[in-house]
N, C-alpha and C positions, 0 to 999 in steps of 0.2 A: 828431614821429613819431606815427603813429596806432597806439595800443596799447589792449588791454583787451577784455573781453567784456561785453556788455550785452544785456538782454532786454526791449526795448520791444514794444509791440503795434501792429499795423497798425490804423488806424481803418477805419470802414465804407466810406470812399472810397479805400482802398488807399494811404493816406499813412503815411509813417514819420516819427516824431519822432527826429531824429538825437540821439545821446548828446551831452550838453553838452561833453564833452571833445573832440569832433570838429568842433563847429560852427565854431570859428575857422578851421580849416584848409579847411573846405568852404563857408564863407559866400560866397565869391566865385563859386561855381558848381562843378559837378561833372558828370562824365559817368557815367551808369549803364549798364552793359552786362552781357551774359552772361559769367559767369566759368566756371571749370572746376568739376567735381564738383557741378553743379546749384546753385551759389550765384550771387549777383550781385556784381559789382565796382562800387564807387562810387569813382571816381578823381578827385582834384583835377584841375582843368584842366591844370596844368603837367605832372602825371604822365601824364595821358592823351596830351598832345601829345608827350611824350618817347617813350612806347611806340609811338604812331602813326608818328613819324619813324623810329624804329628799324626797324620792320617795313616801312615804305614804302621804305626805302633798299635793301631786298633786291631783287635783279634781278626784273624782271617775269616772267622765265622760271621763277622759283621757284614751283612748284605749292603748296608748303607755305605760303609767304608770301601768295599769293593766297587760298588757302583760309582762312587765319587772319584776314586783313583782312575777308573777306566775313562771317565769323561774328562777328567783333569789332565791326564797324561797322554791320552790318545791323540789329542789335537795340539799338544805342546811343541813348540819350536824354540830351540835355543839360538839366540842371535847376539851378535856383537855389533854395535853401531860403527859405521864407517867414519872417516875423518870429518865428514860434514854433519855427523850426528844423525845419520839416516839408518833406519832399519827396514828391511823388507817384510811385508806382511804376507804370509802365504795365502794363496787363493782360497783354500777351504776356510781359513779364519776370516778373511774378508767377506766371504759368502755368509758364514754363520752370523756375523755382526751386521750384515747388510751394508757394508761400507761402500760409499761412493767416493767422490773426490773430496767433498766437504765432511770433515770429521771434527769431533771435539775430544780433546785430551785433558783428562782431569787427574790431579794428584789426590790420592785417597790415603795419605799417611805413609803406609808401607808399600803401596803399589800404585801403578798408573793404570787408568782405564781409558780405553779408546772406544768412542761411540760414533755412530753415524750421526751427523748434525741434527737431522730431523727427529730421529729416535730420542736423542738427548733432550731436545726441546720439549717433546711431548712428555717424556719421563719427568723432567724437572718441573714442568708446569703442573702435572698431576700430583707430585710429591710436595710441592710448595704449600698447597692447601692444608696438608696435614703436618707440616713441619713443626708447628707449636705443640701439637699433640704428641708427636714423636719425642720432642724434647722433654715433655712431661713424663713420658713412659720411661725413657732412659735415665731420667733423674731419679726415678724410683730404684734404679739399679746401683745408685751411688755415684753417678757422674755429676 
């Protein structure tokens, strides 16, 4: 499981050094794509395939499924970390997420998210206030 929060820096070529805890899970390759809330998703290949198959199995008449696949796949980039555990983040994805040199990398179970450090700070501060309420809501779902 991918867990934790890390604060690496992007180098001048837009490369990210993956946290050591994530390298084993991502060593065989990953798909990097646009996430929600202006972050990037780094998905192990098997997780990417699972999500793709799930959305692809929706009827072609589903506008939501078509829209989601277009957004999800049009910005996707498959990457294999180099020997130092680095991956290049393509310019359009860096632009989408507003990534500067300072980033935050978080493990969210089955995926990794990459955030601009300031965007993550604002997001987590905003969500912290409602964290207890969110816990209450998801407990109603059986968690």
